[in-house]
C-alpha positions in Angstrom: -11.3 -0.5 5.1 -10.1 -1.9 1.8 -9.5 -5.4 0.1 -6.1 -6.6 -0.9 -5.8 -8.5 -4.2 -3.7 -11.7 -4.4 -1.3 -9.9 -6.8 -0.8 -7.0 -4.4 -0.5 -9.2 -1.5 2.3 -11.3 -3.4 4.3 -8.1 -4.4 4.0 -6.6 -0.9 5.5 -9.9 0.6 8.2 -9.9 -2.0 9.3 -6.4 -1.2 9.0 -7.0 2.5 11.3 -9.9 2.2 13.9 -8.0 0.9 13.9 -5.6 3.5 15.6 -6.2 6.8 14.1 -3.7 8.9 10.7 -2.5 7.7 7.6 -3.6 9.7 5.1 -1.2 8.1 3.8 -0.8 4.6 2.7 2.9 3.8 0.2 3.5 1.1 -0.6 6.8 -0.1 -2.6 8.4 -3.1 -0.1 9.8 -5.8 -0.7 13.4 -6.2 -0.4 13.5 -10.1 -2.2 10.6 -10.9 -5.6 9.8 -9.6 -6.2 6.2 -8.2 -2.4 5.4 -8.5 -1.0 4.4 -5.2 2.8 5.0 -3.8 4.0 2.2 -1.5 6.8 2.5 0.6 8.2 0.4 3.4 8.9 1.8 7.0 10.0 1.0 10.2 8.1 3.2 12.5 4.5 5.1 12.3 4.2 8.7 12.3 1.8 10.6 14.7 -1.0 11.1 12.4 -0.9 7.5 10.9 -3.8 5.0 11.2 -2.6 1.3 11.2 -4.7 -1.4 9.3 -3.9 -5.1 9.3 -4.6 -7.2 6.7 -3.4 -10.9 6.2 -0.8 -10.2 8.7 0.4 -7.2 6.7 0.7 -4.0 8.8 -0.4 -1.0 6.6 -0.2 2.7 7.6 -2.1 5.4 6.2 -2.2 9.0 7.0 -5.5 10.0 8.6 -6.5 12.5 6.0 -6.2 10.0 3.3 -8.0 7.1 4.8 -11.1 7.9 2.8 -9.4 7.2 -0.4 -9.1 3.5 0.4 -12.6 2.8 2.1 -14.3 0.1 0.4 -11.8 0.0 -2.6 -9.6 -2.8 -3.7 -5.8 -2.4 -3.6 -4.2 -4.4 -6.5 -0.9 -4.6 -8.3 -0.7 -4.1 -11.9 2.6 -3.8 -13.8 2.1 -2.1 -17.0 3.4 -2.7 -20.5 6.6 -0.9 -20.2 7.7 -2.7 -16.9 6.8 0.1 -14.6 5.4 -1.4 -11.6 2.3 0.1 -9.9 -0.4 -0.2 -7.4 -3.8 1.0 -7.9 -7.1 1.3 -5.8 -10.2 0.2 -7.9 
């Protein structure tokens, strides 16, 4: 489905450690910024979700958005102002 960079994997693992109950990592495209990804931690899946397991991390993506991530790389890139962001490249 997609490749996870080491930077993204480390950031996601750090966020999961801070969460007591989240099991899934929801990724979705930001509607206002092409190729920017919104990442949230969730406890359950929704009916229209697909689950993708990479490196023991459980990602969920709405089935209607899966095509955005196919054959892409999910990366974590903090910008110069300190805003942390994920991108598909």
